[in-house]
C-alpha positions in Angstrom: -52.5 17.4 15.3 -48.7 17.6 14.9 -48.4 14.7 17.4 -50.9 12.6 15.5 -49.0 13.0 12.2 -45.8 12.0 14.0 -47.5 8.9 15.4 -48.8 8.0 12.0 -45.4 8.5 10.4 -43.8 6.4 13.1 -46.4 3.7 12.6 -45.8 3.6 8.8 -42.0 3.3 9.3 -42.4 0.5 11.8 -44.8 -1.3 9.5 -42.4 -1.0 6.7 -39.5 -2.4 8.8 -41.7 -5.2 10.1 -42.7 -6.1 6.5 -39.1 -6.9 5.7 -37.2 -10.1 6.5 -33.7 -11.6 6.2 -32.6 -14.6 4.2 -29.4 -16.4 5.3 -27.9 -19.6 4.2 -24.8 -21.8 3.9 -23.7 -23.8 0.8 -21.6 -26.9 1.1 -20.5 -29.7 -1.3 -21.0 -33.5 -0.9 -18.1 -33.6 1.6 -19.9 -30.9 3.8 -17.1 -28.5 3.0 -18.2 -24.9 2.4 -18.2 -23.6 -1.2 -17.0 -20.0 -1.6 -18.0 -17.5 -4.3 -21.2 -19.2 -5.3 -23.6 -16.8 -7.1 -26.9 -16.7 -5.3 -29.9 -15.0 -7.0 -33.1 -14.0 -5.2 -35.9 -12.9 -7.4 -39.5 -12.0 -6.4 -42.3 -13.7 -8.3 -43.9 -11.6 -11.0 -41.1 -9.0 -10.8 -38.1 -8.4 -13.0 -35.9 -7.2 -10.1 -33.4 -9.7 -8.9 -30.8 -9.4 -6.0 -27.5 -11.2 -6.4 -24.8 -12.0 -3.7 -21.9 -14.4 -3.5 -21.0 -16.7 -0.6 -18.0 -15.8 1.5 -15.1 -18.0 2.4 -17.3 -20.1 4.7 -20.0 -20.6 2.1 -22.4 -18.2 3.8 -24.7 -15.7 2.1 -27.0 -13.0 3.4 -30.0 -11.1 2.0 -31.3 -8.2 4.2 -34.3 -5.8 3.8 -36.3 -8.4 1.8 -40.0 -7.6 1.4 -42.4 -10.4 2.4 -43.7 -12.5 -0.5 -42.9 -15.4 -2.8 -39.4 -15.6 -4.2 -37.3 -17.9 -6.4 -33.8 -18.7 -5.0 -31.4 -19.7 -7.8 -27.9 -21.1 -7.2 -25.4 -21.8 -9.9 -21.7 -22.7 -9.8 -19.4 -24.2 -12.5 -19.1 -28.0 -12.1 -22.3 -28.4 -10.0 -26.0 -28.8 -10.8 -28.1 -25.7 -10.8 -30.6 -25.5 -7.9 -33.8 -23.5 -7.8 -36.0 -23.2 -4.7 -39.4 -21.5 -4.3 -39.6 -19.6 -1.0 -42.6 -18.1 0.8 -41.0 -15.5 3.0 -43.0 -14.3 6.0 -40.3 -14.5 8.6 -36.5 -14.5 8.8 -35.4 -17.6 6.9 -32.2 -19.8 7.0 -31.5 -22.1 4.0 -28.8 -24.8 4.0 -28.0 -26.2 0.6 -25.7 -29.0 -0.6 -24.4 -28.8 -4.1 -24.2 -32.0 -6.3 -21.5 -32.5 -8.9 -22.7 -32.0 -12.4 -22.7 -35.2 -14.6 -22.2 -33.2 -17.8 -18.6 -33.0 -18.7 -17.3 -29.9 -20.5 -14.5 -30.5 -23.0 -13.4 -26.9 -22.9 -14.4 -23.7 -21.1 -13.4 -20.3 -22.3 -13.8 -17.4 -19.9 -13.9 -14.0 -21.5 -15.3 -12.0 -18.6 -12.5 -10.0 -16.9 -12.6 -8.2 -13.6 -12.4 -4.4 -13.8 -8.9 -3.3 -13.1 -10.2 -0.8 -10.6 -13.2 -1.5 -8.2 -14.3 1.4 -6.1 -16.2 -0.1 -3.2 -17.6 1.7 -0.2 -14.9 0.6 2.2 -11.9 0.1 -0.1 -10.6 0.7 -3.6 -9.4 -2.6 -5.2 -6.8 -2.8 -8.0 -6.8 -6.1 -9.7 -3.2 -6.6 -10.8 -4.0 -9.5 -13.1 -6.3 -7.4 -15.3 -4.0 -4.4 -15.4 -2.1 -4.0 -18.7 0.4 -1.5 -17.3 1.3 -3.6 -14.1 2.1 -6.7 -16.1 5.7 -7.8 -15.6 6.6 -4.9 -13.3 7.4 -4.9 -9.5 5.0 -4.3 -6.6 6.1 -0.7 -6.2 5.3 0.0 -9.8 2.0 -1.8 -9.5 1.1 0.4 -6.5 1.9 3.5 -8.4 -0.7 2.5 -11.0 -3.5 2.6 -8.4 -5.5 5.8 -8.9 -5.0 8.3 -6.0 -1.9 6.7 -4.6 1.3 8.7 -4.9 4.7 7.1 -4.6 7.3 9.6 -3.3 11.0 9.4 -2.7 10.6 7.9 0.8 7.0 7.2 1.4 3.6 6.3 0.0 0.5 8.5 0.3 -3.1 9.2 -0.8 -3.5 12.4 -2.8 -4.8 15.2 -0.5 -5.0 13.0 2.6 -1.5 12.0 3.7 0.7 9.0 4.3 -0.3 5.3 4.3 1.3 2.1 5.7 1.7 -1.1 3.7 0.6 -4.6 4.6 1.4 -7.8 2.8 -1.3 -10.5 3.3 -2.6 -8.3 6.1 0.7 -8.3 7.9 2.0 -4.8 8.5 5.4 -4.2 7.0 7.6 -2.5 9.6 9.8 -0.8 7.1 9.8 2.8 5.9 11.6 5.2 3.6 14.1 3.7 1.2 14.0 0.3 2.9 10.3 0.0 2.3 10.5 1.1 -1.4 13.3 -1.4 -2.1 11.4 -4.2 -0.3 8.4 -3.5 -2.5 10.6 -3.5 -5.6 11.9 -6.9 -4.7 8.4 -8.4 -5.1 7.3 -9.1 -8.7 3.8 -7.9 -9.8 3.3 -11.4 -11.1 3.3 -12.6 -7.5 0.4 -10.3 -6.7 -3.3 -10.9 -6.8 -4.7 -7.5 -5.9 -3.9 -4.2 -4.2 -6.4 -2.8 -1.8 -6.6 0.8 -0.6 -8.5 0.6 2.7 -10.0 4.0 3.1 -11.2 3.8 6.7 -9.6 0.8 8.4 -11.7 -0.6 11.2 -10.7 -1.6 14.7 -9.5 -5.0 13.6 -6.7 -3.4 11.7 -3.5 -1.9 13.2 -4.0 1.8 13.8 -0.8 2.7 11.8 -1.1 4.9 8.7 -2.5 8.4 8.8 -4.7 8.2 5.7 -5.4 4.4 5.6 -3.7 1.2 4.6 -2.5 -0.5 1.5 -2.9 -4.3 1.6 -1.1 -6.4 -1.0 -2.6 -9.8 -1.4 -0.2 -12.4 -2.9 -1.4 -14.9 -5.4 -2.7 -18.3 -4.2 -4.6 -19.8 -7.1 -7.3 -22.4 -6.5 -7.1 -24.3 -9.7 -7.3 -28.0 -9.2 -4.2 -30.1 -9.7 -1.0 -28.5 -11.0 -0.8 -25.1 -12.5 1.7 -22.3 -12.8 3.5 -19.8 -15.0 6.9 -18.5 -16.0 7.8 -15.0 -17.2 10.6 -12.9 -18.5 10.7 -9.1 -18.7 13.2 -6.7 -20.1 13.2 -2.9 -19.4 15.3 -0.2 -21.0 15.4 3.3 -19.3 15.2 6.2 -21.7 17.1 9.0 -19.9 18.1 12.4 -21.2 21.0 12.8 -21.5 21.5 9.1 -22.2 25.1 9.2 -20.8 25.7 10.5 -17.2 29.2 10.8 -15.9 30.4 8.6 -18.7 27.9 5.8 -17.9 24.9 4.8 -20.1 22.8 1.7 -21.0 20.5 1.7 -18.0 18.5 -1.6 -18.2 16.5 -4.1 -16.1 16.0 -7.9 -16.6 13.5 -9.9 -14.6 12.6 -13.6 -14.6 10.3 -15.5 -12.4 7.8 -18.3 -12.1 5.2 -19.8 -9.8 3.7 -23.3 -9.3 0.5 -24.4 -7.5 -1.0 -27.7 -6.5 -4.5 -28.0 -5.1 -6.8 -30.8 -4.0 -10.0 -30.7 -1.9 -8.0 -30.5 1.3 -4.6 -29.3 0.3 -3.4 -26.1 -1.2 0.3 -25.5 -1.9 2.1 -22.8 -3.8 5.5 -21.3 -4.5 7.0 -18.5 -6.6 10.4 -17.1 -7.3 11.5 -13.8 -8.7 15.0 -12.7 -9.9 16.0 -9.2 -10.9 19.2 -7.6 -12.3 19.5 -4.0 -13.4 21.6 -1.0 -14.0 19.8 2.2 -12.8 20.2 5.9 -12.3 19.1 7.8 -9.2 19.4 11.5 -8.5 18.1 14.7 -7.1 19.0 18.4 -6.8 19.0 20.6 -3.7 19.3 24.4 -4.3 19.9 26.7 -1.3 19.6 30.4 -1.7 21.7 32.2 0.9 21.7 36.0 1.2 25.2 36.2 -0.5 25.5 32.9 -2.2 23.5 30.2 -4.0 24.4 26.6 -3.6 23.3 24.3 -6.4 23.9 20.7 -5.2 23.2 17.7 -7.6 23.4 14.1 -6.4 23.6 11.5 -9.2 23.9 7.8 -8.4 24.7 4.9 -10.7 23.7 1.5 -9.2 23.5 -2.1 -10.2 20.7 -3.9 -8.5 20.5 -7.7 -7.8 17.4 -9.2 -6.2 16.1 -12.7 -5.4 12.7 -13.1 -3.8 10.9 -16.4 -2.9 7.3 -17.1 -1.7 6.0 -20.5 -0.6 3.1 -21.7 1.5 0.5 -24.4 2.1 -2.9 -24.6 3.6 -4.6 -27.9 4.8 -8.2 -28.6 5.8 -7.8 -30.7 8.9 -11.6 -31.1 9.3 -14.7 -29.4 7.9 -14.3 -26.8 10.6 -10.5 -26.3 10.9 -7.9 -25.3 8.5 -4.2 -24.5 9.1 -1.3 -23.3 7.1 2.1 -21.8 6.8 3.5 -19.1 4.6 7.1 -18.0 4.0 8.5 -15.0 2.1 12.1 -14.2 1.8 14.7 -12.5 -0.3 18.1 -10.9 -0.8 18.9 -7.7 -2.7 22.0 -5.7 -3.2 22.7 -2.1 -4.5 26.2 -1.8 -5.7 26.9 1.7 -6.9 28.3 5.2 -6.4 27.1 8.8 -6.0 28.6 11.9 -7.7 27.7 15.1 -5.7 28.5 18.4 -7.5 27.9 21.7 -5.7 28.9 24.9 -7.4 28.7 27.9 -5.1 27.5 31.0 -7.0 28.1 34.6 -5.9 24.7 36.4 -5.9 26.3 39.8 -6.7 28.4 38.8 -9.7 26.6 35.6 -10.8 30.0 33.9 -11.1 31.1 30.7 -9.4 33.1 31.3 -6.3 34.1 27.7 -5.7 32.8 24.1 -6.2 32.4 21.2 -3.8 32.6 17.7 -5.2 31.9 14.5 -3.4 32.3 10.9 -4.6 31.0 8.0 -2.5 30.7 4.3 -3.2 28.1 2.0 -1.5 27.5 -1.7 -1.1 24.2 -2.3 0.8 23.0 -5.9 1.1 19.5 -6.6 2.5 18.1 -10.0 3.5 14.5 -10.4 4.6 12.7 -13.4 6.0 9.0 -13.6 7.0 7.1 -16.6 8.2 3.4 -16.9 9.1 1.5 -19.7 10.9 -2.2 -19.4 10.8 -5.4 -21.4 11.5 -9.1 -20.7 11.0 -11.6 -22.5 13.2 -15.3 -22.4 12.3 -17.3 -22.0 15.5 -20.9 -22.5 14.1 -22.9 -22.7 10.9 -23.9 -19.0 11.2 -20.4 -17.7 10.4 -18.7 -17.6 13.7 -15.0 -18.1 13.4 -11.7 -17.9 15.3 -8.6 -16.9 13.4 -5.1 -17.4 14.9 -1.9 -15.9 13.5 1.7 -16.0 14.6 4.3 -14.1 12.6 8.1 -13.6 12.5 9.8 -11.0 10.4 13.6 -10.3 10.1 15.2 -7.6 8.1 19.0 -7.6 8.1 20.9 -4.9 6.2 24.6 -4.2 6.0 26.4 -1.5 4.1 30.0 -0.2 3.5 31.0 2.9 1.8 33.9 5.2 1.0 33.5 8.9 1.0 35.7 11.7 -0.4 34.9 15.4 -0.6 37.0 18.1 -2.2 36.8 21.8 -2.7 37.9 23.7 -5.8 38.5 27.3 -6.5 36.8 29.1 -9.4 39.7 28.3 -11.7 39.4 24.6 -10.9 42.5 24.2 -8.6 42.1 21.9 -5.6 42.0 23.4 -2.1 44.1 20.7 -0.4 43.2 21.8 3.2 39.5 21.1 2.5 39.9 17.5 1.6 37.8 15.0 3.6 37.9 11.2 3.3 35.9 8.6 5.3 35.3 4.9 5.3 32.2 3.6 7.1 30.3 0.4 7.8 26.7 0.2 9.1 24.2 -2.5 9.9 20.5 -2.7 10.7 19.0 -5.8 12.2 15.2 -5.8 12.8 13.3 -8.7 14.5 9.6 -8.6 14.8 7.3 -11.1 16.6 3.5 -10.8 16.4 0.7 -12.9 17.8 -2.9 -12.2 17.2 -6.4 -13.8 17.6 -9.6 -12.6 16.0 -13.1 -13.8 16.8 -16.2 -13.2 14.8 -19.6 -13.8 16.6 -22.7 -13.3 14.5 -26.0 -12.8 16.4 -29.5 -11.8 15.5 -28.8 -8.3 16.7 -25.5 -7.7 15.0 -22.2 -9.3 14.0 -19.6 -8.8 16.7 -15.8 -9.1 16.4 -13.2 -9.1 19.1 -9.4 -9.5 19.0 -6.0 -9.0 20.6 -2.5 -8.6 19.2 0.9 -8.7 20.8 3.8 -7.1 18.9 7.5 -7.2 19.9 10.0 -5.2 17.8 13.8 -5.3 18.4 16.0 -3.1 16.2 19.8 -2.9 16.4 21.7 -0.5 14.2 25.2 0.9 14.0 27.3 3.2 11.9 31.1 3.2 12.4 33.0 6.0 10.7 36.8 6.0 10.1 38.8 9.0 9.0 41.0 8.0 6.1 44.4 9.6 6.6 47.0 10.8 4.1 48.7 7.4 4.1 45.3 5.7 3.6 45.3 4.3 7.1 42.0 4.5 9.0 41.3 6.3 12.3 38.1 5.7 14.2 35.9 8.8 14.5 34.0 9.0 17.8 32.0 12.0 16.9 30.3 10.5 13.8 30.0 6.8 14.9 27.0 5.5 16.7 25.5 2.3 18.0 21.8 2.2 18.7 19.3 -0.4 20.1 15.5 0.2 20.0 12.7 -1.9 21.3 9.0 -1.3 20.8 6.4 -3.5 22.4 2.7 -3.0 21.6 -0.3 -4.7 23.2 -3.7 -4.0 21.5 -7.3 -5.2 21.9 -10.3 -4.3 19.9 -14.0 -4.8 19.7 -16.4 -4.0 16.9 -20.0 -4.3 15.8 -21.7 -4.5 12.4 -25.5 -4.2 12.4 -28.1 -3.8 9.7 -31.5 -2.4 10.3 -33.8 -1.7 7.4 -32.0 0.7 5.0 -29.4 1.5 7.7 -26.1 -0.2 8.3 -24.0 0.6 11.4 -20.3 -0.3 11.9 -18.5 0.9 15.0 -15.3 -0.2 16.8 -12.7 0.8 19.3 -9.0 -0.3 19.3 -6.8 0.3 22.3 -3.0 0.2 21.9 -0.5 0.2 24.7 3.0 1.0 23.4 6.3 0.9 25.3 9.5 2.1 23.6 13.1 2.2 24.7 16.0 3.7 22.7 19.5 3.3 23.9 22.5 4.9 22.2 25.6 2.8 23.2 27.9 5.6 22.0 26.3 8.4 23.9 25.2 6.2 26.8 21.8 7.8 26.4 18.4 6.1 27.1 15.1 7.4 25.9 11.9 5.8 27.2 8.4 6.6 25.9 5.2 4.7 27.1 1.7 5.6 26.1 -1.8 4.2 25.8 -4.0 5.5 23.0 -7.6 4.9 21.9 -8.5 4.6 18.2 -12.3 4.7 17.5 -13.8 4.1 14.0 -17.3 4.2 12.7 -19.3 4.0 9.5 -23.0 4.7 9.1 -24.5 3.8 5.7 -28.0 4.6 4.5 -29.3 3.0 1.3 -31.8 5.5 -0.1 -32.8 3.2 -2.9 -31.5 0.6 -5.3 -29.1 3.0 -6.9 -28.2 5.4 -4.1 -26.3 5.0 -0.8 -24.9 7.6 1.6 -22.0 6.8 4.0 -20.4 8.7 6.9 -16.9 7.5 8.0 -14.9 8.5 11.0 -11.5 7.2 12.2 -8.5 8.1 14.3 -5.1 6.8 13.4 -1.4 7.0 14.4 1.9 7.4 12.5 4.9 6.3 14.5 8.5 7.5 13.7 10.8 5.2 11.9 13.7 3.4 13.6 16.2 5.6 11.7 14.4 8.8 12.7 14.8 7.9 16.4 18.5 7.1 16.1 20.6 10.1 17.1 23.6 9.2 14.8 24.9 11.5 12.1 25.0 10.5 8.5 27.4 12.5 6.2 26.0 13.8 2.8 28.9 16.1 1.9 31.6 17.9 3.9 29.0 20.6 4.7 25.8 18.7 5.0 24.6 15.8 7.2 21.5 14.2 8.6 20.8 13.4 12.3 18.0 11.4 14.0 15.9 12.6 16.9 15.4 10.2 19.9 12.7 12.4 21.3 10.5 12.3 18.2 6.9 11.6 19.1 4.1 9.9 17.0 1.7 12.0 15.0 -2.1 11.5 15.1 -4.6 11.8 12.4 -8.4 12.2 12.6 -10.4 11.5 9.4 -14.0 12.4 8.4 -15.7 11.6 5.1 -19.3 11.9 3.8 -19.9 10.1 0.5 -22.7 9.4 -1.9 -22.6 6.4 -4.3 -24.7 6.1 -7.4 -25.1 2.6 -9.0 -21.6 1.7 -7.9 -20.3 3.9 -10.7 -20.1 7.4 -9.3 -18.9 8.2 -5.8 -18.8 11.8 -4.5 -17.2 12.6 -1.2 -16.3 15.4 1.1 -13.4 14.8 3.5 -11.7 16.5 6.4 -8.3 15.4 7.9 -6.6 16.9 10.9 -3.0 15.9 11.8 -1.8 16.7 15.3 1.8 16.7 16.5 2.9 16.1 12.9 6.6 15.5 12.2 8.8 16.0 9.1 12.4 16.3 8.2 13.6 19.9 8.6 16.7 21.0 6.6 18.3 23.9 8.3 20.9 26.0 6.4 22.9 28.4 8.5 23.9 31.6 6.6 26.8 32.3 8.9 28.6 28.9 8.4 26.9 27.5 5.3 26.4 24.3 7.3 23.4 22.3 6.3 21.9 19.6 8.5 18.6 17.7 8.4 16.7 16.3 11.4 13.0 15.2 12.0 10.9 17.4 14.4 7.4 17.5 15.7 6.1 20.9 14.8 3.2 20.7 12.3 -0.6 20.8 12.8 -2.3 20.3 9.5 -5.9 20.8 8.4 -7.1 19.4 5.1 -10.6 19.7 3.6 -11.5 18.5 0.1 -13.9 16.9 -2.3 -13.4 13.9 -4.5 -15.2 12.3 -7.4 -14.7 8.8 -8.7 -16.5 7.7 -11.8 -16.4 4.4 -13.8 -17.7 4.7 -17.3 -19.6 1.5 -18.2 -21.1 2.5 -21.6 -18.9 0.1 -23.7 -18.1 -3.5 -23.3 -14.6 -2.9 -24.8 -13.7 -0.2 -22.3 -12.6 -0.7 -18.6 -12.5 2.9 -17.3 -12.0 4.7 -14.0 -11.7 8.4 -13.4 -10.8 10.4 -10.4 -10.9 14.1 -9.4 -9.7 15.4 -6.0 -9.7 19.1 -5.0 -8.5 20.1 -1.5 -7.2 22.9 0.6 -4.3 22.4 3.1 -3.5 24.6 6.0 -0.2 23.6 7.7 0.6 25.5 11.0 4.2 25.5 12.3 5.2 25.5 16.0 8.8 26.5 15.0 9.9 30.2 14.8 12.2 29.5 12.0 9.6 27.7 9.8 6.5 29.6 8.7 3.1 28.1 8.3 1.8 27.7 4.8 -1.6 27.1 3.2 -3.0 26.7 -0.3 -5.1 24.6 -2.7 -4.2 21.4 -4.5 -5.9 19.3 -7.1 -5.4 15.9 -8.8 -7.0 14.2 -11.8 -6.5 10.7 -13.1 -7.9 8.3 -15.6 -7.3 4.6 -16.0 -8.3 2.9 -19.2 -8.1 -0.7 -20.4 -9.2 -0.9 -24.1 -10.1 -4.4 -25.5 -9.7 -4.8 -29.3 -11.6 -8.0 -29.7 -14.7 -9.7 -28.1 -12.7 -12.4 -26.3 -10.6 -9.6 -24.7 -7.3 -11.3 -25.5 -5.8 -8.2 -27.1 -5.9 -5.1 -25.0 -4.3 -1.7 -24.7 -4.0 0.8 -21.8 -3.9 4.5 -21.5 -3.3 5.8 -18.0 -2.8 9.4 -17.1 -2.6 11.6 -13.9 -1.9 15.2 -13.3 -0.9 16.7 -9.9 -1.5 20.4 -9.7 0.7 22.5 -7.3 -0.1 21.7 -3.6 1.1 22.1 -0.1 3.6 19.3 0.9 4.2 19.4 4.6 5.9 22.8 5.0 6.6 23.4 1.3 4.9 24.0 -2.0 5.3 21.6 -4.9 5.1 22.4 -8.6 2.9 20.7 -11.1 3.8 17.3 -12.5 2.1 14.5 -14.4 2.5 11.1 -15.9 1.3 9.2 -19.0 1.6 5.4 -19.4 0.8 3.4 -22.5 0.6 -0.4 -22.6 -0.4 -3.3 -24.8 -1.1 -6.9 -23.9 -1.9 -9.9 -26.1 -3.0 -13.4 -25.0 -2.6 -16.2 -27.5 -2.6 -20.1 -27.6 -5.8 -20.3 -25.5 -4.5 -17.7 -23.1 -1.5 -19.7 -22.2 1.0 -17.1 -23.6 0.9 -13.4 -22.8 3.0 -10.8 -24.5 3.1 -7.3 -23.1 4.7 -3.9 -23.8 4.7 -0.8 -21.5 5.9 2.7 -22.1 6.2 4.3 -18.6 6.2 8.0 -18.1 6.1 8.8 -21.8 6.9 12.5 -21.4 9.4 12.1 -18.6 7.4 14.4 -16.4 6.4 12.5 -13.2 9.0 13.9 -10.7 8.2 16.8 -8.4 10.0 19.9 -7.1 9.2 21.3 -3.6 10.2 24.8 -2.3 10.5 25.5 1.4 11.7 28.3 3.5 13.5 27.5 6.8 15.4 30.0 9.0 14.8 32.7 6.3 16.7 30.7 3.7 14.7 29.4 0.6 15.4 25.9 -0.5 14.3 23.9 -3.5 14.4 20.1 -3.7 14.0 18.6 -7.2 13.8 15.0 -8.2 15.5 14.0 -11.4 13.2 13.0 -14.3 14.4 9.3 -14.5 11.2 7.3 -14.6 10.8 6.9 -18.3 11.4 3.4 -19.6 10.1 0.8 -22.2 9.4 -2.7 -21.1 8.7 -5.9 -23.0 7.3 -9.0 -21.2 6.6 -12.6 -22.0 4.8 -15.2 -19.8 3.6 -18.8 -20.3 0.8 -20.4 -18.2 0.7 -24.2 -17.8 -1.4 -26.8 -15.9 -5.1 -27.3 -15.1 -7.5 -24.4 -15.6 -10.4 -25.7 -13.5 -11.0 -23.9 -10.3 -11.6 -25.5 -7.0 -15.0 -25.3 -5.5 -13.9 -23.6 -2.3 -11.3 -21.3 -1.1 -9.5 -21.0 2.3 -7.9 -17.6 3.0 -4.7 -17.4 5.1 -6.2 -14.8 7.3 -9.4 -13.0 8.1 -9.5 -10.8 5.0 -13.2 -11.2 4.3 -14.3 -10.6 7.8 -12.1 -7.6 8.4 -13.5 -6.0 5.3 -17.0 -6.1 6.8 -16.4 -5.1 10.4 -15.2 -2.0 12.2 
């Protein structure tokens, strides 16, 4: 009897699957060019339920799991006549439709519907910069910090509870890290951005870099017909406490920029420029608790920042099947400034100051970046097959010169002349990156397949030449501190992936294979380090749609985090007379394995359980020697980390005047150390965030924003951080038929967004504290000009849409 029931159940399931069909189609205009983002409605006769999709960049749409019967297919798009077709669906059906231009002329069109600032999709979280009140007028780094769940640290970007991420711009991986990456992102205006995507489980088509995922920044490329553009001016005033530091005050920032676009049916051209000038404060404190003494070192920097950034590009439709284009992004920025390092040494027995170390250093770093992309998209058939070709070149050239003086003082303030150290140094970094890649999408009746290959060639040259400044101010070359380093990294990668839908199930699976060959050569030490390895990076997603309102997804992925170029360079960098940093040429990549099981309800509530395992993890270790009081920092592979947690993301959609997104993440971290001088550590962490755009009128031209997040204490690599939080308030008004925008932002209202981390290394407790210097008020003004009518089609500069669908 049991077997009979199983056979009957199997028969019912098969009958249900056989009773469902697929509807595919392609929409073109009178010139047979595909029309993107057309709204397609499919409604069953005598039923109120309607399914809605949009065409992709090739004008293609898909409906799956459609019950057999009679349906009405409705197609509408601004500027074209509405089309309605009656379909009797008994088998898989393909419909090709040509839109005709509407003869009704509209004198004026007012659009009041805004995209939600945060869209939490199954595969990615999308932050729409244009609709964000608090990102208006800011830079790309500030805009990223507004994305719920992304944390901006001193030298990296990460996802709360999951680890570090890498950054792409227009799907091109940015091969910068640390301070260089953060300054590069600061050089890009938020007004140049369209959206920021947090890709949760990148598929095989993406680079395997980034432990917890990828951040993709998409630059603006408007599709309005004819000429259009905008200009903007923004002013920022930092609100520090105390207002004056080392006799310097009035910390400010001034930004101006503009963009212009021109579009026809075949041509799309765009350009933007961004200029920044500011006076800013940087700083941190490092406290080291030796058995007999306590060192309290503060580092305060006063800098003047100058930045110029330029973006330009064009795309041209050579034929109905072929488009080609070029994109350029370049810039120059300088940080002129100085650091004051003050280090009182306190006697633990008496509580009195034994002596004080003071260091003063000036810096003049200048960074120039140039990036160019050549791309072409070739349509292979009407079913959505395409070939995407990309060739990229990126150059980052940075020079710096500094003067360094360190002195020691007795408790009474008198100078210890024998402890005086003075240096002059120059350094340079020149990074050249060449990449070539090809991506092919092949749709079949069984599944959508994708294949691709990428070649990457990285060449990095860096040097640091130190000179001892003698008593007569003459310079003597220092062999022990100076270093010259060349690093090459060549990576060849191939991938294959499949995307299949069957009934209520959707399967995505892929495999990426990367062969990496690295070579580091220290000219000064005459030391060569070679590391070659081949690694496999599988990824998979299984989705089950339990009903109209419910879906369940299981994600799996393996990723890599490679050391930075500076981490591999064995040169020494002086911080003070008693502290320095040193690279590690033997540093290996770390590997991350991610699992996530999620449930989504009505695209409003997403609940997830996640597990992350990091193997061969590396981190900077600051070792303080109690016998000599010498402090040095170097990166080492020594951590294995296990993270398990739950997350909730909910969008409240009860009111038309409120655009709301909320996030809660609770997790446990267990970090195991392979070093005897560093103990393992474990503990819980939690993060809450709410993002709110509030519209004060029905046309949504006057809006406010209240954004807040709170980070509870957590495990940070081998340390434990304290709690910190941030509140942002903003207002934005659009007047003169939305041609003029005025915005105001109060960032970090309570000056509370900086963290402090406590670690114990070699039996010595250390505490690293960031200064609370993130509070500022900003006023912005922008003016939009030109045509407001959108083109009927869009040509992406890469394979963004396809990559979002395949693994």
